[in-house]
C-alpha positions as CSV (number, residue, x, y, z in Angstrom):
1,M,10.7,32.1,-63.4
2,P,7.5,33.9,-62.7
3,I,7.1,35.8,-59.5
4,L,4.1,33.8,-58.4
5,E,6.1,30.5,-58.6
6,L,8.9,32.1,-56.6
7,V,6.5,33.4,-53.9
8,A,4.9,29.9,-53.7
9,I,8.4,28.2,-53.3
10,V,9.3,30.7,-50.6
11,A,6.0,30.2,-48.8
12,A,6.5,26.4,-49.0
13,V,10.0,26.6,-47.6
14,A,8.8,28.9,-44.8
15,A,5.9,26.5,-44.1
16,I,8.3,23.5,-44.0
17,F,10.6,25.5,-41.6
18,F,7.7,26.4,-39.3
19,A,6.4,22.8,-39.3
20,W,9.9,21.5,-38.5
21,R,10.2,24.1,-35.6
22,A,6.8,23.2,-34.3
23,R,7.7,19.5,-34.3
24,Q,10.9,20.3,-32.3
25,E,8.9,22.2,-29.7
26,I,6.4,19.4,-29.5
27,K,9.2,16.9,-28.8
28,Q,10.6,19.2,-26.1
29,I,7.2,19.7,-24.5
30,T,6.5,15.9,-24.6
31,G,9.8,15.2,-23.0
32,K,9.1,17.7,-20.2
33,L,5.6,16.2,-19.7
34,D,7.0,12.7,-19.5
35,R,9.5,13.8,-16.8
36,L,6.7,15.6,-14.9
37,Q,4.4,12.6,-15.0
38,T,7.2,10.4,-13.7
39,T,7.9,12.8,-10.9
40,L,4.2,12.9,-10.1
41,Y,4.0,9.1,-10.0
42,E,7.0,8.8,-7.8
43,T,5.7,11.5,-5.5
44,R,2.4,9.8,-5.2
45,Q,4.1,6.5,-4.4
46,D,6.2,8.2,-1.7
47,Q,3.0,9.7,-0.3
48,R,1.3,6.3,-0.1
49,V,4.3,4.8,1.6
50,Q,4.4,7.7,4.1
51,E,0.7,7.3,4.8
52,E,1.0,3.6,5.4
53,Q,4.0,4.1,7.7
54,M,2.0,6.8,9.6
55,E,-1.0,4.5,9.9
56,T,1.2,1.7,11.2
57,K,2.8,3.9,13.8
58,L,-0.6,5.3,14.9
59,A,-2.0,1.8,15.2
60,A,1.1,0.7,17.2
61,L,0.8,3.8,19.4
62,D,-2.9,3.1,20.0
63,V,-2.1,-0.5,21.1
64,S,0.6,0.8,23.4
65,V,-1.9,3.1,25.0
66,Q,-4.3,0.2,25.3
67,R,-1.6,-1.9,26.8
68,A,-0.5,0.8,29.3
69,T,-4.1,1.4,30.4
70,G,-4.9,-2.3,30.6
71,K,-7.6,-2.1,28.0
72,L,-6.2,-4.5,25.4
73,R,-9.1,-6.5,23.8
74,F,-6.7,-9.3,22.9
75,D,-3.6,-10.2,24.7
76,P,-0.8,-12.7,24.0
77,K,-1.9,-15.1,26.8
78,M,-5.4,-15.6,25.3
79,S,-6.0,-19.0,23.7
80,L,-6.8,-19.0,20.0
81,T,-10.1,-20.7,20.6
82,T,-11.1,-17.8,22.9
83,L,-9.8,-15.3,20.4
84,F,-11.9,-16.8,17.6
85,E,-15.0,-16.9,19.8
86,Q,-14.7,-13.3,20.7
87,E,-13.7,-12.0,17.3
88,P,-14.5,-14.1,14.2
89,R,-12.5,-11.7,12.0
90,A,-9.3,-12.7,13.9
91,S,-8.8,-15.7,11.7
92,A,-8.4,-13.4,8.7
93,V,-5.9,-11.2,10.5
94,L,-3.9,-14.2,11.7
95,A,-4.0,-15.7,8.2
96,A,-2.4,-12.5,6.8
97,F,0.6,-13.3,9.1
98,H,0.6,-17.0,8.0
99,I,-0.8,-18.1,11.4
100,G,-3.6,-20.5,10.4
101,G,-5.7,-20.1,7.4
102,C,-4.3,-22.8,5.2
103,A,-2.8,-26.3,5.6
104,S,0.8,-25.1,5.6
105,C,0.1,-22.4,8.2
106,A,-2.1,-24.5,10.5
107,V,-1.8,-23.9,14.3
108,D,-3.2,-25.7,17.4
109,E,-6.2,-23.6,18.4
110,S,-5.8,-24.6,22.1
111,S,-2.4,-22.8,22.1
112,T,-2.0,-19.2,23.2
113,L,-1.7,-16.4,20.8
114,A,1.9,-15.8,21.8
115,D,2.8,-19.4,21.2
116,A,1.2,-19.5,17.8
117,V,2.9,-16.3,16.8
118,R,6.3,-17.5,18.0
119,E,5.8,-20.9,16.3
120,R,5.2,-19.2,12.9
121,G,8.0,-16.7,13.4
122,A,5.8,-13.6,13.2
123,D,6.2,-10.3,15.1
124,L,4.0,-10.4,18.2
125,D,3.6,-6.6,18.4
126,K,2.5,-6.4,14.8
127,V,-0.1,-9.2,15.3
128,L,-1.4,-7.6,18.4
129,T,-1.6,-4.2,16.7
130,A,-3.6,-5.7,13.8
131,L,-5.9,-7.6,16.2
132,N,-6.4,-4.7,18.6
133,T,-7.1,-2.2,15.9
134,L,-10.1,-4.1,14.7
135,S,-13.2,-2.2,15.4
136,P,-15.2,-3.7,18.2
137,N,-18.6,-3.3,16.5
138,G,-17.7,-5.8,13.7
139,D,-17.3,-3.4,10.7
140,A,-16.1,-5.0,7.5
141,L,-12.6,-6.1,7.6
142,D,-10.1,-3.8,5.7
143,L,-6.9,-5.8,6.1
144,R,-3.6,-5.0,4.5
145,M,-1.6,-8.1,4.2
146,P,2.0,-7.5,5.2
147,N,3.3,-10.3,3.0
148,V,1.8,-9.1,-0.3
149,R,3.4,-6.4,-2.3
150,L,2.7,-5.3,-5.9
151,H,5.5,-3.7,-7.8
152,L,4.9,-2.3,-11.2
C-alpha cells in the first residue's frame, strides 16, 4: 500500500473521530442550553406571578388607606345605578367578577354594590379594590380578569 493512501486513510479516520467528538459536544451544549432556557422561562413565570401578587397587595393596601381616611370613591352601600353613573368603566370591572355583563350574570341595578357582590358570591374586598384603583381621570381600562388564566 502506498504511503499516500495510508496517510489519506489515517487523515479520514482522524476526521471521522473529530467529527464524532464535535457532534457529542454539540449534543451536550444543546442539552445544557435547553435546561437553561427552561430555567429562564420558569424564572420569568415566577417573576410575573410575584409582580402580580405585589400589584394586588399594593392595590389592596391603597384601598385600605382610602377606607381608613374616608376617601373611598366607591363603597359597598352605593347603588349600582349610582356607581355606573359616576364611573362608566365600573360595568367592565364588575363583569370581570361575573357581576352583570351578560344574561347569566345579570344583577338588579337598584341593589347596592354589597348586595350584588354577595348575590354573585364574589369577594367584596377584591371588587372594591378593583373599583377604587380605577384612575379618576378616565384613563383606558387595563383590567386583569381574575377568572381567566392561560396555561401553556
